Residue frames relative to the residue before (quaternion, step in Angstrom):
aa qw qx qy qz dx dy dz
M 1.0000 0.0000 0.0000 0.0000 0.00 0.00 0.00
S 0.6249 -0.5505 0.4243 0.3555 3.51 -1.22 0.61
Q 0.4745 -0.7139 0.4407 0.2664 3.57 -1.00 0.94
L 0.1569 0.7382 -0.6502 0.0881 3.51 -0.86 1.05
T 0.4801 -0.6385 0.4986 0.3364 3.58 -1.05 0.76
S 0.6581 -0.4945 0.3912 0.4116 3.55 -1.33 0.42
G 0.6672 0.4978 -0.3190 0.4530 3.58 0.91 -0.83
E 0.6598 0.5079 -0.3267 0.4472 3.61 0.89 -0.82
E 0.6820 0.4816 -0.3232 0.4456 3.57 0.89 -0.76
Q 0.6017 0.5616 -0.3408 0.4543 3.53 1.08 -0.78
L 0.6304 0.5672 -0.2932 0.4416 3.52 1.09 -0.89
Y 0.6657 0.5179 -0.2542 0.4734 3.46 1.03 -1.16
W 0.6544 0.5109 -0.3074 0.4649 3.57 1.00 -0.84
K 0.6437 0.5263 -0.3152 0.4576 3.56 1.03 -0.79
N 0.6624 0.4956 -0.3002 0.4748 3.54 1.00 -0.83
W 0.6750 0.4914 -0.2911 0.4671 3.52 1.04 -0.75
I 0.6767 0.4744 -0.2882 0.4837 3.63 0.90 -0.86
D 0.7193 0.4696 -0.2852 0.4251 3.57 0.81 -0.94
C 0.8535 0.0554 0.0383 0.5166 3.55 0.76 -0.94
R 0.4497 -0.7208 0.4283 0.3077 3.62 1.27 0.33
D 0.1467 0.8204 -0.5403 0.1162 3.50 0.91 0.84
S 0.4800 -0.7225 0.4370 0.2380 3.51 -0.66 1.31
Q 0.6395 0.5467 -0.3296 0.4284 3.60 0.87 -0.71
A 0.6460 0.5119 -0.2759 0.4945 3.47 1.08 -1.04
G 0.6537 0.5099 -0.3228 0.4565 3.64 0.99 -0.83
D 0.6108 0.5518 -0.3293 0.4625 3.58 0.98 -0.87
I 0.6817 0.4852 -0.2963 0.4605 3.62 0.80 -1.05
L 0.6903 0.4442 -0.3340 0.4633 3.67 0.79 -0.84
V 0.6206 0.5116 -0.3864 0.4514 3.67 0.93 -0.56
R 0.6635 0.4930 -0.3357 0.4517 3.62 0.91 -0.73
K 0.6001 0.5684 -0.3434 0.4460 3.59 1.12 -0.70
Y 0.7712 0.3848 -0.1420 0.4868 3.52 0.86 -1.06
M 0.4158 0.7307 -0.4614 0.2832 3.67 1.24 -0.12
P 0.6367 0.5210 -0.3895 0.4140 3.67 0.88 -0.67
L 0.5246 0.6075 -0.4292 0.4142 3.66 1.15 -0.30
V 0.6228 0.5359 -0.3276 0.4666 3.59 1.04 -0.93
S 0.6950 0.4827 -0.3021 0.4389 3.58 0.72 -1.01
Y 0.6235 0.5426 -0.3401 0.4485 3.60 1.09 -0.80
H 0.7244 0.4342 -0.2578 0.4693 3.64 0.76 -0.88
V 0.6012 0.5571 -0.3517 0.4522 3.55 1.08 -0.61
Q 0.6376 0.5126 -0.3098 0.4846 3.56 0.98 -0.88
R 0.7174 0.4878 -0.2676 0.4192 3.62 0.74 -0.95
I 0.6646 0.4687 -0.2824 0.5089 3.53 1.13 -0.76
S 0.6706 0.5284 -0.3236 0.4079 3.59 0.99 -0.90
V 0.4602 0.6932 -0.4523 0.3211 3.68 1.20 -0.31
T 0.7927 0.3293 -0.1593 0.4877 3.53 0.87 -0.85
L 0.5549 0.6265 -0.3966 0.3773 3.58 1.21 0.12
P 0.5359 -0.6070 0.4517 0.3747 3.68 -1.07 0.55
K 0.6325 -0.5647 0.3844 0.3650 3.54 -1.28 0.56
N 0.6211 0.5706 -0.3621 0.3970 3.59 1.09 -0.36
V 0.5626 0.5375 -0.3867 0.4950 3.57 1.36 -0.15
S 0.3862 -0.7344 0.5197 0.2037 3.57 -0.77 1.14
R 0.4766 -0.6535 0.5185 0.2773 3.51 -1.01 0.99
D 0.6254 0.5366 -0.3369 0.4555 3.66 1.02 -0.75
D 0.6152 0.5153 -0.3555 0.4792 3.68 1.02 -0.62
I 0.6404 0.5219 -0.3044 0.4742 3.58 0.93 -0.93
R 0.6598 0.5036 -0.2999 0.4702 3.55 0.93 -0.88
S 0.6351 0.5453 -0.3366 0.4313 3.57 0.98 -0.84
L 0.6514 0.5048 -0.2983 0.4815 3.53 1.04 -1.01
G 0.6436 0.5248 -0.3297 0.4490 3.68 1.00 -0.74
L 0.6418 0.5278 -0.3154 0.4583 3.55 1.13 -0.77
M 0.5963 0.5598 -0.3512 0.4557 3.54 1.14 -0.71
G 0.6456 0.5268 -0.2770 0.4785 3.56 1.09 -0.91
L 0.6409 0.5053 -0.3199 0.4813 3.60 1.05 -0.70
F 0.6753 0.4899 -0.3020 0.4613 3.51 0.94 -0.85
D 0.6222 0.5466 -0.3154 0.4633 3.54 1.13 -0.80
A 0.6446 0.5340 -0.3060 0.4536 3.55 1.09 -0.84
L 0.6306 0.5462 -0.3171 0.4511 3.48 1.06 -0.83
E 0.6608 0.4938 -0.3021 0.4777 3.54 0.97 -1.00
R 0.7768 0.3978 -0.2085 0.4414 3.71 0.69 -0.89
F 0.5781 0.6335 -0.4228 0.2928 3.60 0.98 -0.59
D 0.2008 -0.7613 0.6112 0.0805 3.51 -1.20 0.82
P 0.3164 -0.8097 0.4638 0.1708 3.57 -0.15 1.25
T 0.6062 0.5583 -0.3684 0.4303 3.64 1.22 -0.33
R 0.6286 0.5139 -0.3778 0.4450 3.61 1.08 -0.22
D 0.5476 -0.6393 0.4399 0.3129 3.59 -1.19 0.73
L 0.5059 0.5895 -0.4612 0.4287 3.66 0.45 1.20
K 0.4243 -0.6838 0.5449 0.2355 3.51 -0.96 1.07
F 0.5243 -0.6445 0.4453 0.3336 3.51 -1.11 0.72
D 0.6138 0.5457 -0.3890 0.4174 3.67 0.90 -0.57
T 0.6138 0.5372 -0.3251 0.4785 3.53 1.08 -0.78
Y 0.6856 0.4789 -0.2809 0.4709 3.60 0.81 -1.02
A 0.6715 0.5110 -0.3021 0.4434 3.55 0.88 -1.01
S 0.6045 0.5689 -0.3496 0.4344 3.58 1.05 -0.84
F 0.6478 0.5081 -0.3145 0.4725 3.60 0.98 -0.91
R 0.6850 0.4927 -0.2880 0.4528 3.58 0.84 -0.93
I 0.6320 0.5484 -0.3178 0.4459 3.58 1.06 -0.83
R 0.7140 0.4327 -0.2559 0.4874 3.46 0.73 -1.10
G 0.6473 0.5145 -0.3492 0.4409 3.69 0.91 -0.57
A 0.6570 0.5132 -0.3190 0.4508 3.51 1.06 -0.69
I 0.6159 0.5325 -0.3218 0.4833 3.53 1.14 -0.72
Y 0.6734 0.4795 -0.3100 0.4697 3.58 0.78 -1.08
D 0.6888 0.4921 -0.3285 0.4189 3.62 0.75 -0.91
G 0.6412 0.5300 -0.3089 0.4610 3.54 1.11 -0.75
L 0.6557 0.5069 -0.3096 0.4662 3.54 0.97 -0.71
R 0.6701 0.4853 -0.3354 0.4505 3.53 0.98 -0.70
K 0.6491 0.5275 -0.3241 0.4421 3.56 1.07 -0.75
E 0.7085 0.4707 -0.2568 0.4588 3.56 1.08 -0.70
D 0.2221 -0.7750 0.5462 0.2275 3.55 1.38 -0.42
W 0.0240 -0.8838 0.4671 -0.0126 3.56 0.66 1.14
L 0.6497 0.5049 -0.3161 0.4723 3.59 1.26 -0.58
P 0.3491 -0.7734 0.4829 0.2160 3.74 -0.36 1.25
R 0.6532 -0.5261 0.3818 0.3884 3.52 -1.20 0.43
S 0.6206 0.5490 -0.3487 0.4380 3.53 1.04 -0.71
A 0.6361 0.5235 -0.3130 0.4726 3.63 1.05 -0.85
R 0.6592 0.5082 -0.3215 0.4516 3.62 0.91 -0.86
E 0.6555 0.5116 -0.3026 0.4658 3.54 1.10 -0.84
K 0.6550 0.4927 -0.3381 0.4624 3.56 1.02 -0.74
A 0.6168 0.5113 -0.3630 0.4757 3.69 1.05 -0.67
K 0.6395 0.5101 -0.3602 0.4484 3.68 0.91 -0.61
K 0.6486 0.5054 -0.3230 0.4686 3.57 1.02 -0.79
I 0.6517 0.5161 -0.3206 0.4540 3.51 0.92 -0.69
E 0.6562 0.4834 -0.3240 0.4803 3.59 1.03 -0.77
A 0.6330 0.5315 -0.3264 0.4585 3.56 1.06 -0.68
A 0.6408 0.4990 -0.3196 0.4881 3.53 1.06 -0.76
V 0.6165 0.5349 -0.3596 0.4522 3.65 0.93 -0.71
E 0.6402 0.5351 -0.2941 0.4663 3.57 0.89 -1.05
K 0.7111 0.4675 -0.2707 0.4500 3.60 0.80 -1.02
L 0.6782 0.4767 -0.2822 0.4829 3.61 0.92 -0.89
E 0.6204 0.5151 -0.3557 0.4724 3.69 1.03 -0.60
Q 0.6659 0.4893 -0.3086 0.4710 3.55 0.91 -0.77
Q 0.6668 0.4936 -0.3233 0.4552 3.62 0.99 -0.68
H 0.8069 0.3162 -0.1392 0.4791 3.52 0.90 -0.94
M 0.2914 -0.7899 0.4886 0.2288 3.61 1.34 -0.18
R 0.6790 0.3922 -0.3399 0.5193 3.59 0.80 1.05
N 0.6533 -0.4724 0.3959 0.4396 3.56 -1.39 -0.01
I 0.3455 -0.7505 0.5478 0.1314 3.48 -0.96 1.01
S 0.3796 -0.7242 0.5289 0.2274 3.66 -0.90 0.91
P 0.5937 -0.5463 0.4341 0.4007 3.63 -1.16 0.48
K 0.5906 0.5812 -0.3648 0.4246 3.60 1.05 -0.58
E 0.6680 0.4832 -0.3001 0.4799 3.59 0.97 -0.83
I 0.6476 0.5127 -0.3219 0.4628 3.52 1.01 -0.76
A 0.6353 0.5197 -0.3281 0.4676 3.60 1.01 -0.83
Q 0.6417 0.5435 -0.2934 0.4547 3.57 0.96 -0.85
T 0.7034 0.4828 -0.2742 0.4439 3.54 0.91 -0.92
L 0.7359 0.3819 -0.2108 0.5178 3.53 1.21 -0.70
D 0.3434 -0.7570 0.4635 0.3069 3.50 1.35 -0.17
I 0.4891 0.5804 -0.4831 0.4365 3.59 0.83 1.14
S 0.5803 -0.5833 0.4139 0.3894 3.63 -1.18 0.06
E 0.6658 -0.4784 0.4046 0.4052 3.52 -1.33 0.42
E 0.6607 0.5140 -0.3276 0.4382 3.58 0.82 -0.96
E 0.6348 0.5339 -0.3530 0.4329 3.60 0.96 -0.67
V 0.6645 0.4998 -0.3221 0.4528 3.48 1.11 -0.76
Y 0.6470 0.5060 -0.3432 0.4555 3.60 0.99 -0.61
S 0.6863 0.5019 -0.2814 0.4450 3.55 0.88 -1.06
S 0.6570 0.5309 -0.3198 0.4292 3.61 0.85 -1.00
M 0.7227 0.4463 -0.2600 0.4593 3.54 0.75 -1.05
N 0.6815 0.4670 -0.3279 0.4582 3.60 0.93 -0.58
E 0.6117 0.5185 -0.3458 0.4873 3.60 1.22 -0.56
H 0.6213 0.5091 -0.3456 0.4851 3.68 1.05 -0.72
F 0.6522 0.5051 -0.3334 0.4564 3.60 0.91 -0.84
F 0.6534 0.4950 -0.3150 0.4784 3.67 0.90 -0.71
A 0.6149 0.5164 -0.3545 0.4792 3.60 0.98 -0.72
N 0.6510 0.4855 -0.3482 0.4682 3.67 0.88 -0.61
V 0.6117 0.5540 -0.3503 0.4430 3.59 1.05 -0.76
L 0.6593 0.5521 -0.2999 0.4130 3.52 1.02 -0.84
S 0.5243 0.6035 -0.4126 0.4366 3.60 1.31 -0.19
M 0.5725 0.5682 -0.4006 0.4346 3.64 1.09 -0.33
D 0.5304 -0.6289 0.4827 0.3003 3.61 -1.13 0.58
E 0.2191 0.7677 -0.5795 0.1641 3.64 -0.22 1.21
S 0.4627 0.6859 -0.4554 0.3288 3.53 1.12 0.39
P 0.5449 -0.6073 0.4032 0.4143 3.65 -0.93 0.56
Q 0.3932 -0.7237 0.5342 0.1907 3.56 -1.09 0.81
E 0.5902 -0.5868 0.4465 0.3287 3.49 -1.15 0.72
N 0.7303 0.3411 -0.1869 0.5616 3.52 0.95 -0.93
E 0.3588 -0.7918 0.4628 0.1736 3.51 -0.35 1.39
E 0.6118 0.5634 -0.3501 0.4310 3.54 1.14 -0.78
K 0.6678 0.5017 -0.2950 0.4640 3.50 0.92 -1.00
E 0.6258 0.5348 -0.3504 0.4467 3.64 1.05 -0.85
T 0.6859 0.4966 -0.3075 0.4340 3.50 0.81 -0.96
G 0.6485 0.5309 -0.3023 0.4541 3.54 1.02 -0.89
F 0.6854 0.4943 -0.2964 0.4451 3.53 1.04 -0.77
H 0.7551 0.3761 -0.2309 0.4848 3.61 0.85 -0.83
I 0.7030 0.3251 -0.2928 0.5607 3.69 0.94 -0.36
K 0.0865 -0.8388 0.5367 0.0293 3.54 -0.08 1.26
D 0.4897 -0.6426 0.5234 0.2708 3.55 -1.03 0.77
T 0.3369 -0.7801 0.5027 0.1591 3.55 -0.29 1.35
K 0.6038 0.5718 -0.3602 0.4228 3.64 1.11 -0.59
A 0.6822 0.4937 -0.3174 0.4360 3.56 1.17 -0.49
I 0.4575 0.6785 -0.4441 0.3648 3.62 1.30 0.06
L 0.3720 -0.7323 0.5241 0.2251 3.52 -0.69 1.07
P 0.6579 -0.5400 0.3653 0.3770 3.67 -1.20 0.67
D 0.6821 0.4499 -0.3364 0.4682 3.64 0.86 -0.80
E 0.5864 0.5468 -0.3838 0.4581 3.70 1.01 -0.41
Q 0.6432 0.5200 -0.3040 0.4727 3.56 1.00 -0.95
L 0.6617 0.5074 -0.2983 0.4645 3.62 0.96 -0.91
E 0.6750 0.4878 -0.3092 0.4591 3.61 0.91 -0.90
K 0.6450 0.4921 -0.3346 0.4794 3.59 1.07 -0.70
K 0.6449 0.5029 -0.3506 0.4564 3.62 0.88 -0.70
E 0.6348 0.5224 -0.3258 0.4669 3.59 0.94 -0.73
L 0.6403 0.5438 -0.3131 0.4429 3.50 0.96 -0.90
Y 0.6715 0.4997 -0.2824 0.4687 3.51 0.98 -0.96
Q 0.6406 0.5178 -0.3252 0.4645 3.62 1.02 -0.76
E 0.6537 0.5150 -0.3266 0.4482 3.54 1.00 -0.81
L 0.6554 0.5189 -0.2981 0.4608 3.47 1.02 -0.98
A 0.6385 0.5185 -0.3430 0.4537 3.59 0.94 -0.78
K 0.6544 0.5042 -0.3371 0.4516 3.63 1.00 -0.69
I 0.6290 0.5483 -0.3081 0.4570 3.53 1.13 -0.75
I 0.6547 0.5283 -0.2990 0.4504 3.53 1.07 -0.94
E 0.6190 0.5810 -0.3165 0.4232 3.53 1.23 -0.65
T 0.5865 0.5968 -0.3324 0.4352 3.46 1.32 -0.39
L 0.5757 0.5654 -0.3701 0.4603 3.64 1.33 -0.44
N 0.5725 -0.5694 0.4542 0.3765 3.43 -1.33 0.27
E 0.7534 -0.4357 0.2807 0.4047 3.56 -1.42 0.26
K 0.6821 0.4839 -0.3062 0.4548 3.62 0.83 -0.91
E 0.6525 0.5476 -0.2968 0.4315 3.55 1.05 -0.91
Q 0.6502 0.5322 -0.2832 0.4624 3.53 1.08 -0.88
L 0.6693 0.5244 -0.2729 0.4501 3.45 1.17 -0.98
V 0.6391 0.5323 -0.3063 0.4630 3.51 1.02 -0.77
L 0.6549 0.4935 -0.2900 0.4934 3.56 0.99 -0.85
Q 0.6564 0.5097 -0.3316 0.4465 3.63 0.90 -0.79
L 0.6775 0.4796 -0.2814 0.4814 3.58 0.96 -1.04
F 0.6964 0.5028 -0.2844 0.4258 3.56 0.85 -0.79
Y 0.8333 0.2459 -0.1258 0.4788 3.56 0.71 -1.06
K 0.6662 0.4613 -0.2803 0.5146 3.59 1.16 -0.41
E 0.7659 0.3429 -0.1580 0.5204 3.56 0.77 -1.07
E 0.3124 -0.8129 0.4505 0.1965 3.50 1.26 -0.42
L 0.3001 0.7298 -0.5374 0.2975 3.52 1.17 0.93
T 0.5224 -0.6008 0.5129 0.3212 3.46 -1.37 0.37
L 0.6320 -0.5128 0.3637 0.4531 3.69 -1.11 0.33
T 0.6297 0.5379 -0.3438 0.4426 3.58 1.03 -0.79
E 0.6995 0.4499 -0.3013 0.4663 3.60 0.88 -0.80
I 0.6181 0.5164 -0.3703 0.4628 3.60 1.13 -0.45
G 0.6073 0.5369 -0.3514 0.4684 3.57 1.12 -0.59
Q 0.6624 0.4991 -0.3334 0.4483 3.56 0.98 -0.67
V 0.6220 0.5307 -0.3233 0.4764 3.55 1.16 -0.73
M 0.7571 0.3795 -0.1751 0.5020 3.62 0.86 -1.00
G 0.4005 -0.7300 0.4665 0.2985 3.67 1.15 -0.23
L 0.5051 0.6126 -0.4056 0.4529 3.46 1.16 0.85
S 0.5413 -0.5694 0.4841 0.3852 3.66 -1.24 0.34
T 0.6495 -0.5223 0.4075 0.3732 3.45 -1.36 0.41
S 0.6647 0.5151 -0.3131 0.4414 3.54 0.97 -0.82
R 0.6274 0.5386 -0.3196 0.4628 3.49 1.10 -0.65
I 0.6169 0.5318 -0.2949 0.4996 3.57 1.10 -0.85
S 0.6255 0.5472 -0.3065 0.4641 3.60 1.05 -0.88
Q 0.6777 0.4977 -0.2702 0.4690 3.51 1.09 -0.86
I 0.6511 0.5019 -0.3110 0.4769 3.54 1.01 -0.67
H 0.6157 0.5523 -0.3000 0.4753 3.53 1.12 -0.80
S 0.6588 0.4983 -0.3200 0.4640 3.58 0.88 -0.93
K 0.6815 0.4963 -0.2879 0.4543 3.56 0.87 -1.04
S 0.6411 0.5258 -0.3376 0.4456 3.61 0.97 -0.70
I 0.6723 0.4772 -0.2940 0.4836 3.57 0.88 -0.93
F 0.6317 0.5269 -0.3389 0.4566 3.63 0.96 -0.64
K 0.6566 0.4819 -0.3143 0.4877 3.61 0.93 -0.94
L 0.6624 0.5281 -0.3249 0.4204 3.61 0.87 -0.79
R 0.6482 0.5267 -0.3048 0.4577 3.49 1.09 -0.83
I 0.6741 0.4743 -0.3105 0.4734 3.59 0.94 -0.84
I 0.6528 0.5048 -0.3426 0.4490 3.63 0.89 -0.78
M 0.6417 0.5345 -0.3101 0.4543 3.57 0.97 -1.03
K 0.6601 0.5303 -0.3139 0.4296 3.53 0.90 -1.00
N 0.6919 0.4652 -0.2884 0.4709 3.53 0.96 -0.88
H 0.6073 0.5667 -0.3334 0.4460 3.51 1.16 -0.61
E 0.6651 0.5006 -0.2954 0.4689 3.48 1.02 -0.85
K 0.6083 0.5486 -0.3500 0.4544 3.60 1.17 -0.63
K 0.6435 0.5314 -0.3021 0.4608 3.51 0.99 -0.84
E 0.6367 0.5232 -0.3131 0.4721 3.55 1.04 -0.90
D 0.6633 0.5164 -0.3247 0.4335 3.62 0.91 -0.90
K 0.6604 0.5273 -0.3096 0.4359 3.51 1.10 -0.86
N 0.6605 0.5112 -0.3000 0.4608 3.54 1.12 -0.84
Q 0.6575 0.5199 -0.3038 0.4529 3.57 1.10 -0.55
R 0.6095 0.5514 -0.3608 0.4408 3.61 1.20 -0.42
């Protein structure tokens, strides 16, 4: 973020809050613009190539402007935390409204899932993306990207858009951990343990990319710099990792269902 002293930023916030000073607003927007770029890159990882990065950035900017208009500095909440929520919400909301995943992409994802089911029944084991690609006469990269796009499209069905009623929004997203029941805590702990075991089945590079992206929250570019690889290569590793996790988790859930019957 652009360099401002604490005193300068407080002054700009005062000018903006008190009289909506346009210069102060412009300076605050420039300071927090890197937040938009950060969230745009993270969300764009799972979007198809036909989705314009500029369009995603525009949605993110709308979220930043919205955050600037709504932010109350008297509340015990940092602006970058609040703005991040607004930026992500604006992007997700825009993607849902545009229905960015074409019908052809949805149909391809269904064909791939059907092929996975058929091949697993035939061979009674986990099927590799290469086998799926050969069966459908498509590239491995198409298998990875199609399934990950379809997965993200399903995620968008969840309510992640900014709410009109800010109090409801805050209450919904900042959950009171004291209200979590013991059985819910146990289920969550077990889920994390199972996920950790599944991640351990990935190779070293895949595990590192997932850790840096989801735990350390680095961008793909930053991960590439850490690992000495190109951003596109990191993107490929990420896509393959997510695909593998989805297949393994899906099979794990099937076994759990059978054991419970």
